[in-house]
C-alpha positions, -999 to 999 in steps of 0.1 A, spaced: 0 1 0 20 28 -13 22 64 0 31 84 -28 55 114 -28 24 138 -28 12 121 6 -17 103 -12 -20 68 1 -37 41 -20 -44 3 -17 -57 -24 -40 -86 -46 -27 -105 -76 -39 -135 -72 -15 -157 -66 -46 -158 -104 -50 -182 -121 -24 -187 -156 -14 -224 -165 -9 -218 -201 -1 -242 -213 -27 -271 -194 -12 -275 -169 -39 -290 -168 -74 -273 -188 -102 -252 -171 -128 -241 -185 -163 -214 -211 -161 -179 -197 -157 -192 -165 -141 -189 -152 -104 -207 -126 -85 -191 -93 -75 -202 -58 -59 -204 -27 -80 -218 7 -74 -255 8 -78 -269 30 -105 -284 54 -80 -250 63 -70 -244 81 -103 -211 81 -119 -178 81 -101 -159 96 -85 -176 89 -51 -171 109 -20 -146 90 2 -163 97 33 -197 86 21 -216 52 21 -218 37 -13 -247 16 -23 -238 -15 -41 -255 -40 -64 -244 -75 -74 -233 -82 -109 -217 -113 -124 -189 -116 -149 -169 -143 -167 -139 -155 -146 -109 -136 -157 -83 -156 -177 -53 -132 -172 -39 -109 -146 -49 -79 -169 -85 -92 -170 -85 -96 -133 -77 -57 -129 -112 -50 -139 -126 -64 -106 -98 -51 -82 -108 -18 -65 -82 10 -58 -89 24 -24 -76 58 -12 -71 69 24 -100 91 34 -101 119 60 -105 96 88 -74 75 79 -95 47 65 -92 33 30 -123 39 10 -134 33 -27 -140 63 -48 -150 43 -79 -114 35 -93 -107 0 -106 -73 -11 -112 -78 -17 -148 -82 21 -155 -64 38 -126 -59 66 -123 -92 78 -139 -106 100 -112 -76 112 -93 -49 132 -107 -13 120 -102 18 139 -107 46 122 -127 65 114 -95 33 99 -80 27 79 -111 63 66 -111 59 56 -74 26 39 -82 40 20 -112 70 9 -92 46 -5 -64 21 -21 -87 46 -39 -109 60 -59 -78 59 -97 -77 36 -95 -47 10 -78 -67 12 -104 -95 8 -130 -68 -23 -110 -54 -38 -110 -89 -32 -148 -95 -46 -157 -60 -78 -134 -69 -81 -152 -102 -82 -185 -84 -108 -170 -60 -130 -162 -90 -127 -196 -103 -138 -210 -67 -167 -185 -68 -179 -195 -102 -180 -230 -91 -200 -221 -60 -223 -199 -81 -229 -228 -106 -249 -247 -82 -265 -218 -63 -299 -225 -50 -309 -194 -31 -328 -163 -36 -321 -127 -23 -340 -112 6 -335 -75 14 -344 -63 50 -351 -29 61 -329 -16 89 -346 17 99 -364 47 91 -365 65 57 -339 93 55 -347 128 40 -345 114 5 -368 85 12 -342 59 12 -342 30 39 -309 15 48 -312 -23 41 -291 -53 43 -292 -84 21 -296 -120 32 -300 -151 13 -323 -180 20 -328 -213 4 -355 -216 -23 -389 -222 -7 -378 -210 27 
């Protein structure tokens, strides 16, 4: 997780992938589920200090490190000292943040390390595992309300999955 010469601090993360344990809806063979920003969020960049609504999408398992970068988030340290996602994916970074030449050189030196290659390889294997789990999924998605409507009429909710017929 590099701190760049400008003081900006970034990290890469694979938490967009999610393991539903087979208790979710099926997706096509060779596909896995991942989280992406929900349409109501609008287009990135997102406020690093705001909560981002997510929706589940599925995609074909990546076959290369380059393909894998489409599902790896680039996180930036927010004002509270926590890493947050502003909408950047590794495949197109930097798209929404501006980096100086020195920052870009430091980022490229960090991202081109063997440890990052190993991270991407492990993440491809995880996508393969998740695709196998999704292949036999038998669940359905249930959204539960967690409170009162906010000033815009939204209700914070959480999801849980249940077996079909339960």
